[in-house]
C-alpha positions in Angstrom: 7.4 32.4 -29.2 10.5 33.1 -27.1 8.4 33.7 -24.0 6.6 30.4 -24.5 9.9 28.5 -24.9 11.3 30.1 -21.7 8.1 29.1 -19.8 8.3 25.5 -21.1 11.9 25.2 -19.9 11.3 26.7 -16.5 10.3 24.3 -13.7 8.8 25.4 -10.3 11.4 23.0 -8.6 14.1 25.4 -9.8 15.6 22.8 -12.2 15.7 23.1 -15.9 13.9 20.3 -17.7 15.5 19.2 -21.0 13.4 17.2 -23.4 16.0 14.4 -23.9 17.0 13.9 -20.3 14.4 11.1 -20.1 16.7 9.0 -22.3 19.9 9.7 -20.5 21.4 6.8 -18.4 21.2 7.0 -14.6 25.0 7.6 -14.3 25.1 10.4 -17.0 25.8 13.2 -14.5 25.5 14.1 -10.9 23.1 16.9 -11.7 20.6 14.5 -13.2 21.1 12.0 -10.4 20.2 14.7 -8.0 17.0 15.4 -9.9 15.8 12.0 -8.8 16.4 12.7 -5.1 12.8 13.5 -4.2 11.2 10.3 -5.4 14.1 8.2 -4.3 14.0 9.5 -0.8 10.4 8.3 -0.8 11.7 4.8 -1.7 13.6 4.0 1.4 12.5 6.6 4.1 10.9 4.0 6.4 11.5 0.4 7.1 8.4 -1.7 7.8 7.8 -5.5 7.9 6.8 -7.2 4.6 3.4 -8.3 5.6 -0.2 -7.5 4.9 0.1 -4.1 6.7 -2.9 -4.7 9.1 -3.0 -1.2 10.4 -3.0 0.5 6.9 -5.5 3.2 6.0 -6.4 1.3 2.8 -9.8 2.7 1.8 -10.1 2.4 -2.0 -13.6 4.0 -2.1 -15.0 1.3 -4.4 -18.7 1.9 -4.7 -18.9 5.1 -2.7 -17.1 7.7 -4.8 -20.1 10.0 -5.2 -21.0 9.9 -1.5 -17.4 10.6 -0.5 -17.4 13.9 -2.5 -19.9 15.4 0.0 -17.8 14.2 2.9 -14.4 15.3 1.6 -15.0 18.9 0.6 -15.5 20.3 4.1 -12.7 18.0 5.4 -10.3 19.4 2.8 -10.8 23.0 4.0 -10.1 21.9 7.6 -7.3 19.5 7.0 -5.3 21.6 4.6 -5.3 24.5 7.0 -4.0 22.4 9.8 -1.6 19.9 8.1 -0.7 20.7 4.6 -1.4 24.3 3.8 1.9 25.1 2.2 1.9 21.9 0.0 -1.7 22.5 -1.1 -0.8 26.1 -1.9 2.1 25.0 -4.0 -0.1 22.5 -5.8 -2.7 25.2 -6.5 -0.1 27.4 -8.0 1.1 24.5 -10.1 -2.4 23.8 -11.4 -3.0 27.5 -12.3 0.4 28.1 -14.0 0.9 24.8 -15.7 -2.3 22.8 -16.2 -4.6 25.8 -16.9 -1.9 27.7 -18.8 -1.0 24.7 -21.1 -4.6 23.6 -21.8 -6.3 27.0 -22.2 -3.7 29.4 -23.6 -1.6 27.2 -25.9 -4.0 24.2 -26.3 -1.0 21.9 -25.9 -2.1 18.3 -25.7 1.2 16.7 -24.8 0.8 17.1 -21.0 -2.5 15.2 -21.0 -2.2 13.1 -24.1 -3.1 9.4 -23.5 -4.0 10.2 -20.0 -7.5 10.0 -18.5 -8.7 13.4 -17.4 -8.2 14.0 -13.8 -10.2 16.4 -11.7 -8.5 19.5 -10.3 -8.1 18.2 -6.7 -6.8 14.9 -8.0 -4.1 16.6 -10.0 -3.2 18.8 -7.0 -3.0 15.8 -4.6 -0.6 14.0 -6.9 1.6 17.1 -7.3 1.5 17.9 -3.6 2.5 14.3 -2.8 5.6 14.7 -5.0 6.9 17.9 -3.5 10.3 17.9 -2.0 9.6 20.9 0.1 7.3 20.8 2.0 7.6 17.0 2.3 3.9 16.2 2.6 4.6 12.5 1.7 6.6 11.9 4.9 4.1 12.4 7.6 1.3 11.4 5.3 2.6 7.9 4.6 3.4 7.2 8.2 -0.2 8.0 9.0 -1.5 5.9 6.1 0.7 2.9 7.2 -0.3 3.0 10.8 -3.6 4.8 11.6 -6.3 2.3 10.6 -7.8 2.5 14.2 -8.0 6.3 13.8 -9.4 6.5 10.3 -13.0 7.4 11.3 -11.8 10.1 13.7 -10.1 13.5 13.4 -6.8 11.9 14.6 -6.2 10.8 11.0 -5.7 14.2 9.4 -5.3 13.2 5.7 -8.8 12.1 4.6 -8.9 14.6 1.7 -5.4 13.9 0.3 -5.9 10.1 0.7 -9.2 10.3 -1.2 -8.0 12.5 -4.1 -4.7 10.6 -4.4 -6.5 7.2 -4.5 -9.1 8.4 -7.0 -6.3 9.8 -9.2 -4.5 6.5 -9.2 -7.7 4.7 -10.1 -8.4 7.1 -12.9 -4.8 7.0 -14.3 -5.0 3.2 -14.4 -8.7 2.7 -15.0 -7.9 -0.2 -17.4 -5.8 -2.0 -14.7 -2.8 -2.0 -17.0 0.2 -3.8 -15.4 3.7 -2.4 -15.5 7.1 -3.5 -14.0 8.7 -0.9 -11.7 11.7 -0.9 -9.4 12.4 0.1 -5.9 15.6 0.3 -3.7 15.7 0.4 0.1 18.3 0.5 2.9 16.3 -2.0 4.8 16.6 -5.7 5.5 13.3 -7.7 5.3 12.2 -11.2 6.3 9.6 -12.9 4.1 9.2 -16.1 2.2 8.5 -17.1 -1.4 4.7 -17.3 -2.1 3.8 -15.1 0.9 1.4 -12.3 0.2 2.2 -8.7 1.2 1.0 -5.2 0.9 3.2 -2.1 1.2 0.3 -0.5 3.2 1.1 3.1 2.1 1.4 5.0 -1.1 4.6 3.5 -2.4 7.0 5.1 -4.9 8.8 3.1 -7.5 10.5 3.9 -10.8 9.7 2.5 -14.2 12.5 1.4 -16.5 15.3 0.3 -14.3 16.7 0.5 -10.7 17.6 3.9 -9.4 21.2 4.7 -8.4 22.9 2.5 -5.7 23.3 5.4 -3.3 19.6 5.1 -2.5 20.0 1.6 -1.1 21.7 -1.7 -1.6 20.1 -3.8 1.2 16.9 -4.8 -0.5 15.7 -4.2 -4.1 12.2 -4.9 -5.5 11.1 -5.8 -9.0 7.4 -5.1 -8.8 4.8 -6.1 -11.3 2.0 -3.8 -10.3 -1.6 -3.7 -11.8 -3.0 -1.0 -9.5 -0.1 1.4 -9.5 0.0 4.3 -12.0 2.5 6.5 -13.7 2.2 9.9 -12.0 5.1 11.6 -13.8 2.9 14.0 -15.9 1.7 15.7 -12.7 4.9 15.3 -10.6 7.2 18.0 -9.4 9.9 15.9 -11.2 8.3 14.6 -14.4 11.6 13.1 -15.6 11.6 10.6 -12.7 9.0 8.2 -14.3 7.5 7.5 -10.9 4.9 4.7 -10.6 2.9 5.2 -7.4 1.4 2.0 -5.8 -1.7 2.3 -3.6 -1.8 0.7 -0.1 -4.5 -1.8 -1.0 -2.6 -3.7 -3.7 -1.7 -7.3 -2.8 1.5 -8.9 -4.1 2.8 -12.4 -4.1 6.5 -12.9 -3.4 7.5 -14.9 -6.5 11.2 -15.0 -6.0 14.0 -14.0 -3.6 17.6 -13.8 -4.8 20.7 -13.2 -2.6 23.8 -11.4 -3.8 27.0 -13.4 -3.7 30.5 -13.5 -5.2 29.1 -15.4 -8.1 26.4 -13.0 -9.2 26.0 -9.3 -9.7 22.7 -8.5 -8.2 21.6 -4.9 -7.6 21.2 -5.4 -3.9 22.0 -7.9 -1.1 18.5 -9.2 -1.6 16.2 -8.9 -4.6 12.5 -9.5 -4.2 10.4 -10.2 -7.2 6.8 -9.2 -6.5 3.8 -9.9 -8.6 0.3 -8.4 -8.2 -2.4 -10.9 -7.3 -4.7 -8.5 -9.3 -7.1 -8.7 -6.3 -7.0 -5.7 -4.0 -7.5 -6.0 -0.2 -9.2 -3.1 1.4 -10.2 -3.5 5.1 -11.6 0.0 5.2 -13.4 0.2 1.8 -16.0 2.9 2.1 -15.7 2.8 5.9 -16.0 6.6 6.3 -19.1 6.7 4.0 -20.7 3.8 5.8 -20.0 5.4 9.2 -21.6 8.7 8.2 -24.7 6.9 6.8 -25.2 5.0 10.0 -24.9 8.2 12.1 -27.2 10.0 9.8 -29.8 7.2 10.0 -29.5 7.0 13.8 -30.0 10.8 14.1 -33.1 10.5 11.9 -34.7 8.1 14.3 -34.8 10.6 17.1 
């Protein structure tokens, strides 16, 4: 019993997880504020225009999930060796020690309760994405935001993570449940009310309220997302209540408020975004279609 309790309290991130810290206010202590550092760094790391992200790798694999499985497996072996070996190794260790341990030895249901069952590689992709060290999310999201022209080539080196992460979000929110989440940045943006935008990368936000001000007071976002999903159950930092938004979700800018002496807004500008509930995927099944064309062409000779 004592061994089991020690295991439950120990976290691979070298932080202790206390059952009631989910209910503590943001300002409770510096220690708990620091526990949010990983997800919050992902909130404001890069400044990009608020537009439709035309160069985004936005494949949502709608209609080609089965075909992609045969494409992705060999790519995973190659890509993880070259680009994210350490992150994938940490995710494998997490899966073995936490997911398998909990579900097979103790038969605990709390970790996966009310959560659609994810496949092993989907769980590992989510966990790898949330790692503070190595910071897979950093280079990965830059590539996702900018490498549409390279998607069908080896220049884009994250096909496997992109696929498993996308399918994980689709599974976690298979009913398209909408939630409100919050995001801070240290960036200034230009956009107009009623414009449509996409973040164009896998975008971190937090459910419940805004994160601490130290993570940005230039622009805040109140986001009503219908394709984002709560990934906290598989995160390195489960207490962060992270909602991850996919690159293909489209939002309408419903309101923009500016901070002044007469109000107490969270940031200099607060953008209220609402999902259009219609995804926009320029590259939907592009890899699967390209492989089919090449296979058919080869068969003609």
